[in-house]
C-alpha positions as CSV (number, residue, x, y, z in Angstrom):
1,M,277.9,174.9,293.0
2,P,279.5,175.4,296.2
3,G,282.2,178.1,296.5
4,F,281.0,179.6,293.4
5,E,280.0,182.8,295.2
6,R,283.7,183.2,296.5
7,I,284.8,182.6,292.9
8,L,282.7,184.8,290.8
9,P,284.0,187.7,292.5
10,V,287.7,187.3,291.5
11,L,286.6,186.7,287.9
12,L,284.5,189.5,287.5
13,L,287.4,191.7,289.1
14,I,289.8,190.2,286.9
15,G,287.8,191.0,283.8
16,S,287.6,194.4,285.0
17,N,290.9,195.1,285.6
18,V,291.7,194.1,282.3
19,F,289.3,196.6,280.8
20,M,290.5,199.4,283.9
21,T,293.9,198.6,282.5
22,F,293.6,199.2,278.6
23,A,291.3,202.3,279.3
24,W,294.0,203.8,281.7
25,Y,297.2,202.7,279.9
26,G,296.7,201.2,276.5
27,H,296.8,204.5,274.6
28,L,300.3,204.9,275.7
29,K,301.1,202.7,272.6
30,Y,299.3,205.6,270.6
31,R,301.1,208.8,271.9
32,S,300.3,210.6,268.6
33,A,296.4,210.2,268.9
34,P,294.4,213.1,270.1
35,L,294.0,213.3,273.7
36,A,290.0,214.2,273.2
37,A,289.5,211.0,271.2
38,V,291.8,208.9,273.7
39,I,289.7,210.2,276.3
40,G,286.7,209.1,274.8
41,I,287.9,205.5,274.1
42,S,289.1,205.3,277.4
43,W,285.6,206.3,278.8
44,G,283.7,204.1,276.6
45,I,286.4,200.7,277.7
46,A,285.7,201.9,281.1
47,L,282.0,201.5,280.8
48,F,282.6,198.2,280.4
49,E,285.0,198.0,283.4
50,Y,282.7,199.4,285.6
51,M,279.9,196.7,284.0
52,L,282.1,194.0,285.7
53,M,283.5,195.8,288.7
54,V,280.0,197.1,290.6
55,P,278.5,193.5,290.3
56,A,282.1,192.3,291.7
57,N,281.7,194.3,294.8
58,R,278.0,193.6,295.2
59,I,278.1,190.2,294.7
60,G,281.6,189.6,296.7
61,A,279.8,191.8,299.5
62,A,278.0,188.6,300.4
63,V,281.4,186.6,301.1
64,Y,284.0,189.5,301.7
65,S,284.3,192.4,303.6
66,A,284.9,195.7,301.8
67,L,288.4,196.0,302.8
68,Q,289.0,192.2,301.7
69,L,287.8,193.1,298.6
70,K,289.4,196.3,297.7
71,G,292.9,194.3,298.6
72,M,292.0,191.7,296.3
73,Q,291.6,194.4,293.8
74,E,294.8,195.3,294.1
75,V,296.4,192.3,293.7
76,I,294.7,191.4,291.1
77,T,295.3,195.2,289.4
78,L,299.1,194.5,290.0
79,V,299.0,190.8,288.1
80,V,297.1,192.3,285.0
81,F,299.2,195.2,284.6
82,A,302.2,193.1,285.1
83,G,301.5,191.0,282.0
84,F,300.0,194.0,280.4
85,S,303.1,196.2,280.8
86,T,305.3,193.8,279.4
87,W,303.0,192.0,276.5
88,Y,301.4,195.4,275.1
89,L,303.8,198.1,276.1
90,G,306.6,196.0,275.6
91,Q,308.1,197.4,279.4
92,P,309.3,194.4,281.3
93,L,309.1,194.7,285.2
94,K,312.4,194.9,287.2
95,W,313.4,193.2,290.6
96,N,312.4,196.4,292.1
97,H,309.0,196.3,290.3
98,W,308.6,192.8,291.6
99,A,309.6,193.6,295.0
100,G,307.5,196.3,295.7
101,F,304.6,194.3,294.4
102,A,305.3,191.3,296.7
103,L,305.0,193.7,299.5
104,I,301.6,194.7,298.3
105,V,300.5,191.1,298.2
106,V,301.8,190.4,301.6
107,A,299.8,194.0,302.9
108,A,296.7,192.2,300.9
109,W,297.3,189.0,302.7
110,L,296.9,190.8,305.9
111,I,293.9,191.9,305.4
112,F,292.6,188.4,305.1
113,L,293.9,187.5,308.5
114,D,291.2,187.3,310.8
């Protein structure tokens, strides 16, 4: 399938970032949970993140530079986190958050210019 080698890394990065966001920030909804338990659960979730992130970068390196993969990952992280923050944590984004994210998107776009 033409273009699949360009899309597959993006899909894997999205999945990876969903797991990463839950591993890093999901416990904030359960602040009374013991820290040791939270760390153990977060590590378990992060395993799935790595199972998607490493192949995403390995496959993506065939069509993207490492810098492009990193820029793409940062934008995906922001999009996933924005949704997570609003939906899961109940912390909607304000204008300054959107402005800061927009600047990061511009930075990622610059990375893709040749």
